[in-house]
C-alpha positions, 0 to 999 in steps of 0.5 A: 257060753250063752248068746249074751256073753258071746255078743259082748265078747265078740266086739272086744275080740274084733277090736283087739285083732284090729288094734294088733293089725294096726300096730303091726302096720305102723311098725312096718311103716317105720322100717325100710323094707330093703334094709330093715333099718328104721325109716326117717320117722322111726329113727327120729322118734327113737333117737330123740329118746336115745339122746335124752339118756346119752347127752354125749351121743355121736350122730353119724351120716353116711352117703354112698359114693358112686351109687349112681355109677354102680346102678348104671354099671351093674343094674338096680339089683346090684344097687339094692344089694349095696344098700342092703349091705350098707344097712347090715354093716351100719346096724352091726356097727351100732349093735346094742349101743345105738340106732341105725336108719335109712333116710332114703336113697343112698343116705343112712344115719346112726346115733351111738353111745360113743362110750360103749365102744363103736369106733368111727374108723371101724365103720369107715373100714366096713363101708369101704369093703366090697360087697357080694352081688350075684357071685361077684365082688363089687366096690363099695365106698361111703362118705361119713360125717359125724357130730358129738352132741356134747360138742354143740352149743345147742344139744339138739338132734337138728343141730347134730344132724346139720353139723354131721351133714357139713362134716360129711360134705367136707369128707366128700370134698376131700375125696373129690380132691383125691380123685375119687368119685363123689357120691351119686356121681 
């Protein structure tokens, strides 16, 4: 290859490499490093497209119950294991029919096509099964709130999240009245 052709091609190769690295970093920034789930920004971007295709989508919020107590009793590594287990169970529940994300702390979110089969009761059961940490089974519990977009007068993501949040806190209130420990208590 002559020097002029090489001089013309090298900047293009550099820009292509740089663009690839930036795309990889951007994608990594939209994934939670602990759970592998979408972060709030990544989940929101994907979910907006999802609800355009599925007007009857189900939005689910999940908050771990007793997470602070778990961290205080068994250590932060156990807390990280609980978060990773929750993320894996939520992603598995969504499967190919939805999108799971971690909002931050011990809060998770999902959107699914309810006609595709994922049942909320199955998710609740999965999130109330113990998880394994350092060879020991530790308790896991979560409060869930959900909202179908089709049930809202204004079918927007913010409206669905607000309704799911209200339902989740109502579930936390029922758990507290039954004598269970609320999340982050």
